[in-house]
C-alpha positions as CSV (number, residue, x, y, z in Angstrom):
1,M,72.6,187.1,59.0
2,S,70.5,185.0,58.9
3,D,71.0,181.0,59.7
4,R,70.0,180.5,55.4
5,T,72.8,182.5,53.9
6,T,75.3,181.3,56.8
7,S,74.7,177.3,56.5
8,V,76.0,174.4,54.3
9,P,73.1,173.6,52.0
10,A,71.4,170.6,53.1
11,T,71.4,167.5,50.6
12,T,68.4,166.9,48.6
13,E,68.7,163.6,48.3
14,R,66.2,161.2,49.7
15,E,67.2,158.7,52.4
16,P,66.0,155.3,52.2
17,A,63.1,154.0,54.6
18,P,64.3,152.1,57.0
19,P,64.5,148.6,57.5
20,P,61.4,146.2,59.0
21,A,61.2,147.5,62.8
22,R,62.5,144.0,64.1
23,R,65.4,143.9,62.2
24,G,66.4,147.6,62.5
25,R,65.8,147.3,66.7
26,L,68.6,144.4,66.1
27,G,70.8,146.6,63.9
28,V,70.4,149.7,66.7
29,A,71.4,146.5,68.9
30,S,74.7,145.6,66.8
31,V,75.8,149.2,66.8
32,A,75.2,149.6,70.5
33,L,77.3,146.3,71.2
34,G,80.2,148.1,69.1
35,S,79.9,151.4,71.0
36,F,80.4,149.1,74.3
37,A,83.0,147.3,72.6
38,I,85.2,150.3,71.6
39,V,84.5,152.3,74.6
40,L,85.3,149.3,77.1
41,S,88.7,148.2,74.9
42,E,89.5,152.3,75.6
43,F,89.3,152.3,79.8
44,L,89.6,148.3,80.2
45,P,93.3,148.7,80.5
46,V,93.7,152.1,81.9
47,G,93.7,150.8,85.4
48,L,96.3,148.0,84.3
49,L,98.9,150.8,83.4
50,P,101.3,149.6,86.5
51,A,101.3,146.1,85.3
52,I,101.8,147.3,81.3
53,A,104.9,149.2,82.0
54,S,106.3,146.5,84.7
55,G,105.6,143.5,82.0
56,L,106.9,145.8,78.8
57,D,109.7,147.4,80.5
58,V,108.8,151.3,80.7
59,P,108.3,153.8,82.9
60,V,104.2,154.2,84.0
61,G,104.6,157.7,82.4
62,T,105.7,156.5,79.6
63,A,102.8,153.3,79.3
64,G,99.9,156.5,79.8
65,L,100.9,157.4,76.3
66,M,98.3,154.7,75.3
67,V,95.6,156.8,77.0
68,V,97.1,160.0,74.9
69,V,97.5,158.7,71.5
70,T,94.3,156.8,71.3
71,G,92.2,159.6,72.3
72,L,94.2,162.1,69.5
73,L,93.9,159.6,67.0
74,A,90.6,159.5,67.9
75,A,89.7,163.1,67.2
76,V,91.9,163.7,64.0
77,A,89.6,160.0,63.1
78,A,86.5,161.7,63.4
79,P,86.8,164.2,60.3
80,A,88.8,161.9,58.3
81,V,86.9,158.6,58.5
82,T,83.8,161.0,57.9
83,V,85.2,162.5,54.9
84,A,87.0,159.7,53.6
85,A,84.5,157.0,53.6
86,S,81.5,159.2,52.8
87,G,80.5,157.9,49.4
88,L,80.4,154.2,51.1
89,D,77.5,152.0,52.5
90,R,77.7,152.8,56.1
91,R,77.4,148.9,56.8
92,V,80.6,148.5,55.4
93,V,82.5,151.8,57.1
94,L,80.4,150.7,60.0
95,T,82.1,146.5,59.9
96,G,85.1,147.6,58.8
97,L,86.0,150.0,62.0
98,S,84.3,146.7,64.3
99,A,87.1,144.8,62.6
100,L,89.6,147.4,63.2
101,L,88.6,147.4,66.9
102,V,89.2,143.5,66.7
103,V,92.8,143.9,65.0
104,S,94.2,146.0,67.2
105,D,93.3,143.8,70.2
106,V,94.3,141.1,68.8
107,L,98.0,142.9,68.5
108,A,97.7,144.5,71.8
109,A,96.6,141.4,73.6
110,L,99.9,139.8,71.7
111,A,102.5,143.2,71.8
112,P,106.1,141.8,73.1
113,T,106.9,145.4,73.5
114,F,105.5,148.8,74.0
115,P,106.0,150.3,70.3
116,L,103.7,147.7,69.0
117,L,101.2,147.9,71.9
118,L,101.0,151.8,71.0
119,L,100.4,150.9,67.4
120,A,97.4,148.8,68.9
121,R,96.5,151.8,70.5
122,V,96.3,154.3,67.6
123,L,94.3,151.8,65.8
124,L,91.4,151.9,68.4
125,G,91.3,155.3,68.2
126,I,91.4,155.2,64.4
127,S,88.4,152.9,65.1
128,L,87.1,154.7,67.8
129,G,87.0,158.5,65.9
130,G,85.5,156.5,62.9
131,F,82.5,154.8,64.5
132,W,81.8,157.2,67.0
133,A,80.8,160.1,64.1
134,I,79.1,157.7,61.9
135,G,77.8,155.3,64.4
136,A,75.8,157.4,66.6
137,G,74.1,159.0,64.3
138,I,72.7,155.7,62.1
139,A,69.9,155.1,64.6
140,G,67.9,157.3,62.3
141,R,68.5,155.4,59.2
142,L,67.4,151.6,61.6
143,V,64.3,152.8,62.9
144,A,61.1,154.5,62.3
145,P,61.4,158.5,62.9
146,A,59.5,158.6,65.8
147,D,61.6,155.9,67.5
148,T,65.0,157.6,66.5
149,I,66.2,159.1,70.2
150,R,64.9,156.1,71.9
151,A,67.2,153.7,69.7
152,T,70.3,156.5,69.8
153,A,69.9,156.5,73.5
154,L,70.2,153.1,73.4
155,I,73.9,153.6,71.5
156,T,74.8,155.8,73.4
157,G,74.1,153.6,76.4
158,G,77.0,151.0,75.2
159,I,79.2,153.8,76.4
160,S,77.5,154.2,80.2
161,V,77.6,150.5,80.4
162,A,81.2,150.2,79.3
163,T,82.2,152.8,81.6
164,V,80.5,151.1,84.7
165,V,81.9,147.8,83.8
166,S,85.2,148.7,82.9
167,L,86.5,149.5,86.3
168,P,85.6,146.3,88.1
169,L,86.4,144.1,85.4
170,G,90.1,146.4,84.9
171,A,90.4,145.2,89.1
172,A,89.9,141.8,88.8
173,V,92.1,141.2,85.4
174,S,94.4,143.2,87.9
175,A,94.7,140.9,90.9
176,F,93.9,137.6,89.1
177,A,95.5,137.7,85.7
178,S,97.7,139.1,83.0
179,W,97.0,142.4,82.0
180,R,96.5,140.9,78.4
181,L,93.7,139.6,79.7
182,A,91.9,142.7,79.4
183,F,92.6,143.2,75.4
184,V,91.6,139.4,75.0
185,I,88.2,140.3,76.6
186,G,87.9,144.0,74.4
187,G,89.0,141.8,71.2
188,A,85.9,138.8,72.1
189,V,83.4,142.0,72.2
190,G,84.3,143.1,69.3
191,L,84.2,140.4,67.6
192,A,80.5,139.5,69.1
193,A,79.4,143.1,68.0
194,L,81.3,142.9,64.0
195,V,79.2,139.2,63.5
196,L,76.3,140.9,64.8
197,Q,76.4,143.9,63.3
198,L,77.1,141.5,59.5
199,I,74.2,139.5,60.5
200,A,71.7,142.4,61.5
201,L,72.8,145.8,59.4
202,P,71.3,146.4,56.4
203,G,72.7,147.7,53.0
204,L,72.5,151.7,53.9
205,P,73.7,153.6,50.8
206,A,75.5,156.9,51.6
207,A,72.8,159.8,51.4
208,Q,75.9,162.2,50.5
209,R,79.5,162.7,49.8
210,V,81.1,164.7,52.6
211,R,83.9,167.0,51.8
212,V,86.6,168.7,53.8
213,S,84.9,172.2,53.1
214,A,81.4,171.2,54.6
215,L,83.0,170.8,57.8
216,G,84.8,173.9,57.7
217,A,82.1,175.8,56.6
218,L,80.1,173.9,59.7
219,F,81.8,176.6,61.9
220,R,80.1,179.5,60.0
221,V,76.6,177.9,61.2
222,P,75.5,179.9,64.5
223,R,73.8,177.1,66.5
224,A,76.5,174.7,65.7
225,R,79.4,176.9,66.8
226,V,76.9,177.0,70.0
227,G,77.4,173.3,70.8
228,L,80.7,172.6,69.9
229,L,81.4,175.8,72.7
230,G,79.1,173.6,75.2
231,A,80.5,170.5,74.4
232,A,84.1,171.8,74.7
233,F,83.1,173.7,78.4
234,A,81.6,170.7,79.5
235,F,83.9,167.8,78.9
236,A,87.0,170.0,79.7
237,A,85.4,170.6,83.8
238,Q,84.2,166.9,83.6
239,F,87.5,165.3,83.5
240,A,89.1,168.4,84.9
241,A,87.1,166.3,88.2
242,S,86.6,163.1,87.2
243,T,90.3,162.3,86.5
244,Y,91.2,162.9,90.2
245,V,87.8,161.7,91.9
246,T,89.6,158.5,93.5
247,P,91.8,160.5,94.9
248,F,89.9,162.9,96.0
249,L,87.8,159.9,97.8
250,Q,90.6,158.8,99.7
251,D,92.5,161.8,100.7
252,R,90.0,164.5,101.2
253,A,86.6,162.0,101.7
254,G,88.8,159.9,103.8
255,V,86.9,156.6,102.7
256,G,88.5,153.2,102.4
257,P,89.0,151.6,98.9
258,G,85.9,149.7,99.7
259,T,84.2,153.2,99.7
260,V,85.5,154.2,96.9
261,T,84.4,150.9,94.3
262,F,81.4,151.9,95.3
263,A,80.9,155.1,94.7
264,L,82.6,154.4,91.2
265,L,80.0,151.7,90.6
266,V,76.7,154.5,91.6
267,F,78.6,156.9,89.4
268,G,78.7,154.9,86.2
269,L,75.5,153.4,87.4
270,A,73.1,156.8,87.6
271,G,75.4,157.6,84.7
272,I,73.1,154.9,82.6
273,A,70.1,156.3,84.3
274,G,70.8,159.7,83.3
275,N,71.1,158.5,79.3
276,F,68.0,156.9,79.0
277,A,66.3,160.3,80.8
278,A,67.8,162.1,78.2
279,G,66.5,159.7,75.8
280,A,63.4,160.0,77.0
281,T,63.5,164.1,77.5
282,L,65.1,165.1,74.2
283,G,61.9,164.6,72.3
284,R,60.3,167.9,74.4
285,S,63.4,170.2,74.4
286,V,67.0,169.7,73.4
287,L,67.9,172.7,74.4
288,G,66.5,172.3,77.9
289,T,67.8,168.5,78.6
290,A,71.3,169.6,77.7
291,G,71.4,173.1,79.4
292,T,69.8,171.4,82.2
293,A,72.8,168.5,82.4
294,Q,75.4,170.9,82.2
295,V,74.3,172.9,85.1
296,V,73.5,170.2,87.1
297,L,76.9,168.4,86.6
298,A,78.7,171.8,88.0
299,A,76.5,171.6,91.5
300,P,78.1,168.3,93.2
301,V,81.2,169.5,91.9
302,V,81.5,172.7,93.3
303,L,80.0,171.3,96.1
304,L,82.0,168.3,96.8
305,P,84.8,169.6,98.6
306,L,82.1,171.7,101.3
307,L,80.9,168.0,102.3
308,A,83.9,166.6,102.0
309,R,83.7,165.0,105.9
310,S,80.0,163.7,105.4
311,T,80.2,160.2,103.6
312,V,76.7,160.7,102.9
313,G,76.7,163.4,100.9
314,V,79.7,162.8,99.0
315,L,77.8,159.5,97.6
316,V,74.7,162.1,97.2
317,L,76.9,164.1,95.2
318,V,78.5,161.8,93.4
319,V,74.9,160.1,92.3
320,V,73.8,162.8,90.8
321,W,77.3,164.4,89.3
322,G,77.2,160.6,87.3
323,F,73.7,160.9,86.2
324,A,74.1,164.5,85.0
325,W,76.7,162.9,83.0
326,G,75.2,160.1,81.6
327,A,72.6,163.0,80.3
328,L,75.2,164.8,78.6
329,P,76.6,163.2,75.7
330,L,73.5,162.0,74.1
331,A,71.6,165.2,74.9
332,M,74.7,167.1,72.7
333,Q,75.4,165.1,70.1
334,T,71.8,165.3,69.1
335,W,71.8,168.9,69.7
336,M,75.1,168.8,67.2
337,S,73.1,166.4,64.8
338,T,70.2,168.5,64.5
339,A,72.2,171.8,64.2
340,S,74.0,171.1,61.3
341,P,72.4,171.8,57.7
342,A,74.9,169.3,55.9
343,G,73.9,166.1,57.6
344,A,74.3,164.8,61.3
345,E,77.7,162.8,60.1
346,T,79.5,166.1,59.4
347,G,78.3,167.6,63.2
348,L,79.2,164.5,65.0
349,A,82.5,164.4,63.0
350,L,83.2,167.8,64.7
351,F,81.8,167.0,67.7
352,V,84.1,163.7,68.4
353,T,87.1,165.7,67.2
354,T,86.2,168.2,70.4
355,I,85.2,166.3,73.0
356,Q,88.5,164.2,72.8
357,L,90.6,167.7,72.6
358,A,88.5,169.0,75.7
359,I,89.2,165.5,77.6
360,A,93.0,166.0,76.7
361,A,92.8,169.7,78.1
362,G,90.4,168.9,81.0
363,S,93.3,166.2,82.1
364,V,95.9,168.0,81.3
365,L,94.5,171.5,83.7
366,G,93.4,169.3,86.5
367,G,96.5,167.6,86.9
368,L,98.2,171.2,86.8
369,V,95.6,172.5,89.1
370,V,96.0,169.7,91.4
371,T,100.0,169.4,91.8
372,S,100.0,173.6,92.3
373,A,97.0,174.0,94.6
374,G,95.2,171.0,95.6
375,L,91.7,169.0,94.9
376,D,90.1,171.5,96.5
377,T,90.5,174.3,94.0
378,D,90.5,171.8,90.9
379,F,87.1,170.8,91.5
380,R,85.9,174.3,92.7
381,L,87.6,175.6,89.0
382,A,86.2,172.6,87.3
383,G,83.0,173.6,88.4
384,A,83.0,177.0,87.6
385,I,84.4,176.0,83.8
386,A,81.1,173.7,83.9
387,F,78.5,176.6,84.8
388,A,80.6,179.1,82.5
389,G,79.8,176.7,79.8
390,A,76.2,176.1,80.8
391,L,75.2,180.1,80.8
392,V,77.2,180.6,77.6
393,F,75.3,177.7,75.8
394,V,71.9,178.6,77.3
395,V,72.3,181.7,76.2
396,L,73.4,181.4,72.9
397,G,71.6,178.6,72.1
398,A,68.4,179.8,73.1
399,R,69.4,182.8,70.5
400,R,69.9,180.5,68.3
401,T,66.4,178.6,68.2
402,E,64.2,182.2,68.7
403,H,66.4,183.2,65.5
404,A,65.9,179.7,63.7
405,A,62.0,179.7,64.6
406,A,61.7,183.5,63.5
407,Q,62.9,181.9,59.9
408,G,60.8,179.4,59.5
409,F,63.0,176.6,60.5
410,S,62.3,174.2,62.8
411,P,63.8,175.0,66.1
412,V,67.0,173.0,67.0
413,G,65.5,173.2,70.9
414,S,62.6,170.4,70.1
415,I,62.6,167.9,67.6
416,P,59.4,167.5,66.3
417,P,58.1,163.8,66.0
418,G,59.9,162.6,62.9
419,A,62.8,164.2,63.1
420,P,66.2,162.7,62.7
């Protein structure tokens, strides 16, 4: 059956022309700062769980619920916000979600009890899922078509930078101040993003209404199924391994705290480089960029146990790992945004849901394997999952691209100039 009969009809409405270049770039920067603020707020407190548990008199395991709740709510919020707010101006939606981020951080900073802190993280999860589903695909409304991928890379770059900054910043907060400062910092950055969005974002009327049926119908689109399957494998593998990279470096590689910090820093910096490298290659081939990133992601994860006693070898593999991981989110979301006939927001909503569930599944799987079989087995299993996902994605993705070309559609494997 051809894609024409299995896809959701694309909207026939004409989207407004993008705003002038200067304001468009400033608008992209405001959304990038928003993505940075949200991911910073998500990850900054993770290293502070013992201090939070002590301060609110709960077990560390219970304090860890604040991480789980945020991810699960983001998984639910991505499609829910996409549908519920599909008729609203995107400027209103994005600034509203940024305001919700600020509220969540203020509530967390002031929370006298753990249930109130948990409520704050619920609000953050809603902001995270909704903002990412809508904000990640907004670049095409703000800049000229030829600049869309580069602008999207800047928005996703906010995530990469936040993951790098959150690690040392969290350590500094833990050493010199109260854990509540982490939420104050997140709220302050979120407020700056909100103000910039109010200044820079033009009115962005909704291009189409998204219905629940459109989300369900997306599973009948072969290219979309391939993208979701590839994302699930990649993110599950990543978090099955990356959740335990610090214990691996300490126990198997035998390096000290300073080297661990350095390794995590170069991992993050390599991720930033990988994100922008993907932005440069996606215009030539989405399938090639995403498939290569998945294969390159798997290789260092499998090889790390073999080179565990070589500090230099471990650091090289960590850099390669970080570079590949930095490229993957942008590559996979580009695939999903171009694979959805119902519009980019529909594909991105299910993409966010998929990756949040995959993150949770990968983290749980990694914990079970580490507990029962050790760190080396966990990394080998994560690498095998990543390789399997890469094989499935490349083989099925190539078939769907060839089929689309045969049917006269613009292939997802390469984005022509001007494509969103």
